[in-house]
C-alpha positions in Angstrom: 22.0 46.0 -22.9 23.9 43.9 -20.3 27.6 44.0 -21.2 28.7 41.7 -18.3 30.0 38.2 -19.3 26.9 36.6 -17.7 24.5 39.0 -19.4 26.1 38.5 -22.8 25.9 34.8 -22.3 22.2 34.9 -21.6 21.5 37.2 -24.6 23.6 34.9 -26.9 21.9 31.7 -25.9 18.4 33.2 -26.1 19.2 34.2 -29.6 20.5 30.7 -30.3 17.3 29.2 -29.0 15.2 31.4 -31.2 17.4 30.6 -34.2 17.1 26.8 -33.6 13.3 27.0 -33.6 10.9 24.4 -32.3 10.2 20.9 -33.5 10.7 20.4 -37.2 12.3 23.9 -37.3 9.1 25.8 -36.7 9.5 29.4 -35.7 8.3 30.1 -32.1 5.8 32.9 -32.0 6.0 33.3 -28.2 7.7 34.4 -26.1 8.1 37.6 -28.1 11.7 38.9 -27.9 12.8 42.5 -28.2 16.4 43.6 -28.8 17.1 47.1 -27.4 19.5 49.2 -29.4 21.8 51.8 -27.9 24.9 53.6 -29.3 27.8 52.9 -26.9 26.4 49.5 -26.0 25.6 47.5 -29.1 24.9 49.8 -32.1 28.3 50.8 -33.3 31.1 48.4 -34.5 33.3 49.4 -31.6 30.5 48.8 -29.0 30.9 45.9 -26.5 27.7 44.1 -27.6 27.9 44.9 -31.3 28.4 41.2 -32.0 25.1 40.4 -30.3 23.4 43.0 -32.5 24.8 41.3 -35.6 23.6 38.0 -34.2 20.1 39.4 -33.5 19.9 40.7 -37.1 20.8 37.3 -38.5 18.3 35.6 -36.3 15.6 38.1 -37.1 16.2 37.7 -40.9 15.4 34.0 -40.4 12.7 34.0 -37.7 11.2 37.5 -37.8 12.2 37.8 -34.1 13.7 39.5 -32.2 12.0 42.9 -32.8 14.1 46.0 -32.3 13.7 49.1 -30.2 15.9 52.1 -30.5 16.7 53.6 -27.1 18.3 56.6 -28.9 15.0 57.7 -30.6 14.3 61.1 -29.0 11.0 60.0 -27.5 12.8 57.0 -25.8 16.1 58.7 -25.0 14.5 61.3 -22.7 13.9 58.5 -20.2 17.2 56.8 -20.5 19.5 56.5 -17.5 22.7 54.5 -17.9 22.7 51.3 -15.9 19.0 51.6 -14.9 17.2 48.9 -16.8 13.8 50.3 -15.7 14.6 53.4 -17.8 15.0 51.3 -21.0 11.8 51.4 -23.1 10.1 48.0 -22.9 7.4 46.9 -25.4 5.3 43.7 -25.9 7.0 42.8 -29.1 5.9 45.4 -31.7 3.3 47.0 -29.5 2.2 48.4 -26.2 4.9 50.8 -25.1 4.6 51.9 -21.4 6.9 54.6 -19.9 5.5 58.0 -19.1 3.6 58.4 -15.8 1.8 61.4 -14.5 1.2 59.7 -11.1 4.6 58.4 -10.1 7.9 57.0 -11.2 8.4 56.9 -15.0 9.7 53.5 -15.7 8.9 50.4 -17.7 8.9 47.9 -14.8 6.0 47.1 -12.5 3.5 48.6 -14.8 1.4 47.8 -17.8 -1.4 48.8 -20.2 -4.8 48.6 -18.6 -6.6 48.2 -21.9 -6.9 49.7 -25.4 -9.7 50.3 -27.8 -9.2 50.6 -31.6 -10.9 52.9 -34.1 -11.7 51.7 -37.6 -10.4 54.6 -39.6 -11.5 53.4 -43.1 -15.1 53.2 -41.7 -15.0 56.8 -40.8 -13.6 57.8 -44.1 -16.3 55.8 -46.0 -19.0 57.3 -43.8 -17.8 60.8 -44.4 -17.6 60.3 -48.2 -14.4 62.3 -48.6 -15.6 65.2 -46.5 -12.7 66.0 -44.2 -14.7 68.1 -41.8 -17.3 65.3 -41.5 -14.4 62.8 -41.0 -12.9 64.7 -38.1 -16.4 65.1 -36.5 -16.8 61.3 -36.6 -13.3 60.8 -35.4 -13.9 63.0 -32.3 -17.2 61.1 -31.7 -15.4 57.7 -31.7 -12.5 59.1 -29.6 -15.0 60.1 -27.0 -16.7 56.8 -27.2 -13.4 54.9 -26.7 -12.5 57.1 -23.7 -15.9 56.5 -22.1 -15.7 52.8 -22.7 -12.3 52.5 -21.1 -13.5 54.4 -18.0 -16.6 52.1 -17.8 -14.3 49.1 -17.9 -12.1 50.7 -15.2 -15.1 51.2 -13.0 -15.6 47.4 -12.8 -11.9 46.4 -12.5 -10.9 49.0 -9.9 -13.4 47.5 -7.5 -11.5 44.2 -7.5 -9.3 43.2 -4.6 -5.7 42.3 -4.2 -6.7 38.7 -3.6 -8.2 38.7 -7.1 -4.7 39.2 -8.5 -2.5 36.9 -6.3 0.6 37.3 -8.3 0.4 40.8 -9.9 -0.9 42.5 -6.7 -0.4 39.9 -4.0 3.3 39.5 -4.7 3.9 43.2 -5.1 4.8 43.1 -8.8 2.6 46.1 -9.7 3.9 49.5 -8.7 2.8 50.5 -5.2 0.8 47.2 -4.7 3.2 46.2 -1.9 1.4 48.8 0.2 -1.9 47.1 -0.1 -3.4 44.3 2.0 -5.2 41.2 0.6 -8.7 42.7 1.1 -7.8 46.1 -0.3 -9.3 47.3 -3.6 -6.8 47.9 -6.4 -8.3 51.3 -7.4 -5.5 53.4 -6.1 -2.6 51.6 -7.9 -4.3 51.4 -11.3 -3.3 55.1 -11.7 0.1 53.8 -12.8 -1.4 52.0 -15.8 -1.7 53.4 -19.3 -5.1 53.7 -21.1 -4.8 53.6 -24.9 -6.9 54.7 -27.8 -5.7 53.1 -31.0 -6.3 53.2 -34.7 -6.1 50.8 -37.6 -6.1 51.1 -41.4 -4.6 54.6 -41.9 -3.6 53.7 -45.4 -7.0 52.6 -46.5 -8.5 55.6 -44.7 -6.4 57.9 -46.8 -7.3 56.1 -50.0 -11.0 56.5 -49.2 -10.5 60.2 -48.4 -8.2 61.4 -51.1 -7.5 58.5 -53.4 -3.9 57.7 -52.4 -2.2 56.4 -49.3 0.9 57.9 -47.6 3.3 55.8 -49.5 2.0 57.3 -52.8 1.8 61.0 -52.1 3.1 63.8 -49.9 -0.4 65.1 -49.6 -1.6 61.8 -48.1 1.4 61.7 -45.8 0.5 65.2 -44.5 -3.1 64.2 -43.9 -2.1 60.9 -42.3 0.1 62.8 -39.8 -2.7 65.3 -39.2 -5.1 62.4 -38.3 -2.7 60.7 -35.9 -1.6 64.0 -34.4 -5.2 64.8 -33.7 -5.6 61.6 -31.7 -2.4 62.3 -29.8 -3.6 65.8 -28.9 -6.8 64.3 -27.6 -5.1 61.7 -25.5 -2.6 64.3 -24.2 -5.6 66.5 -23.2 -7.3 63.6 -21.4 -4.0 63.0 -19.5 -3.7 66.6 -18.4 -7.3 67.0 -17.4 -7.8 63.6 -15.6 -4.3 62.9 -14.3 -4.4 59.5 -15.9 -1.9 58.0 -18.5 -3.9 58.3 -21.7 -1.9 57.3 -24.8 -2.2 57.0 -28.6 -1.8 53.4 -30.0 -0.9 52.4 -33.5 -2.9 49.1 -33.3 -1.1 46.2 -34.9 -3.6 43.4 -34.1 -3.9 41.2 -37.2 -7.3 39.7 -36.1 -8.7 43.2 -35.7 -7.4 44.2 -39.2 -9.3 41.3 -40.6 -12.5 41.8 -38.5 -12.7 45.5 -39.3 -12.2 44.8 -43.0 -15.0 42.2 -43.1 -17.4 44.6 -41.4 -16.4 47.4 -43.9 -16.9 45.2 -46.9 -20.3 44.0 -45.7 -21.4 47.6 -45.1 -19.8 49.3 -48.1 -19.0 46.6 -50.7 -15.7 46.0 -52.4 -13.8 49.3 -53.0 -10.4 49.2 -54.7 -7.6 50.1 -52.3 -9.9 50.2 -49.4 -11.9 47.0 -48.9 -10.6 44.8 -51.8 -8.2 42.8 -49.6 -9.1 40.4 -46.8 -7.4 42.7 -44.2 -6.7 46.4 -43.7 -3.2 47.7 -43.0 -2.0 47.6 -39.4 -1.7 51.0 -37.7 0.1 53.6 -39.8 2.1 51.2 -42.0 2.6 51.7 -45.7 0.8 48.7 -47.1 3.0 45.6 -47.4 1.9 44.9 -50.9 3.0 48.4 -52.1 6.3 48.3 -54.0 8.7 50.6 -52.0 12.3 50.4 -50.9 13.0 49.8 -47.2 14.6 53.2 -46.7 11.6 55.1 -48.1 9.2 53.0 -46.0 11.1 53.7 -42.9 11.3 57.5 -43.7 7.6 57.7 -44.3 6.6 55.6 -41.2 9.1 57.1 -38.8 7.1 60.3 -37.8 4.2 58.2 -36.6 6.3 56.5 -34.0 6.9 59.8 -32.2 3.1 60.4 -32.1 2.2 56.9 -30.9 3.4 57.0 -27.3 1.6 53.7 -26.6 3.6 52.0 -29.3 
């Protein structure tokens, strides 16, 4: 996003470093890099940083990094202020978006995600045996459980002191922590964090419920959006009632996708399209093994991004 000669130089050389790789040409997994896209800055051919966007695409095609974030997406653009980098949506790679704040300044800097918990959607679908009413009853039960767990975790962490976090709190990195003294508890400043309830395996959940995932049928897409929208409505309600930043998270944790799948297979056996692979599909993605063109995949997955305000 920086169009100054110095900013362009930094962006170019970071991309060159990612492109070069590590020893023996290995792709560096960390640090995760994110390229922010904005019309007027780097998205259009006439934009001053368009050449850097082209370079980022070339590097990503080779290394899978950087990831890309569109600042022009409606749910991101509402926060955008030209020249204010704290108004640019920041994510931890493909996940953990932090921006809205019911307790202070809405910005990406000096804040973070307190913690998130993930719901195993295929498990709920298998337990409900295709009964949608039963599925949503179980869904609400586990949403409540996730909410209560995060508050229980918070009860422990908020009693910690500034001296327990010498850099984050002691150096005033976290929003409003500069107002605290070393022996103060951090409870009051954790109000700026986000608290996320996530989901994994939407595709397999849909197959278990109606026999097809959202890449295969419009009916499944409609149900998939209903499921994620329900979670978003619940987290929005928590935010309104508790004045805490509750958010909906499309969990992309690969280890979780594998662990959940092993648990489901052990409990329910091998079920085609649901538990017959060593992992379930991350968040709301159309399964990677499903033959579909990139444009259709993007079109189907796009509405879920607007619902998942935690990324």
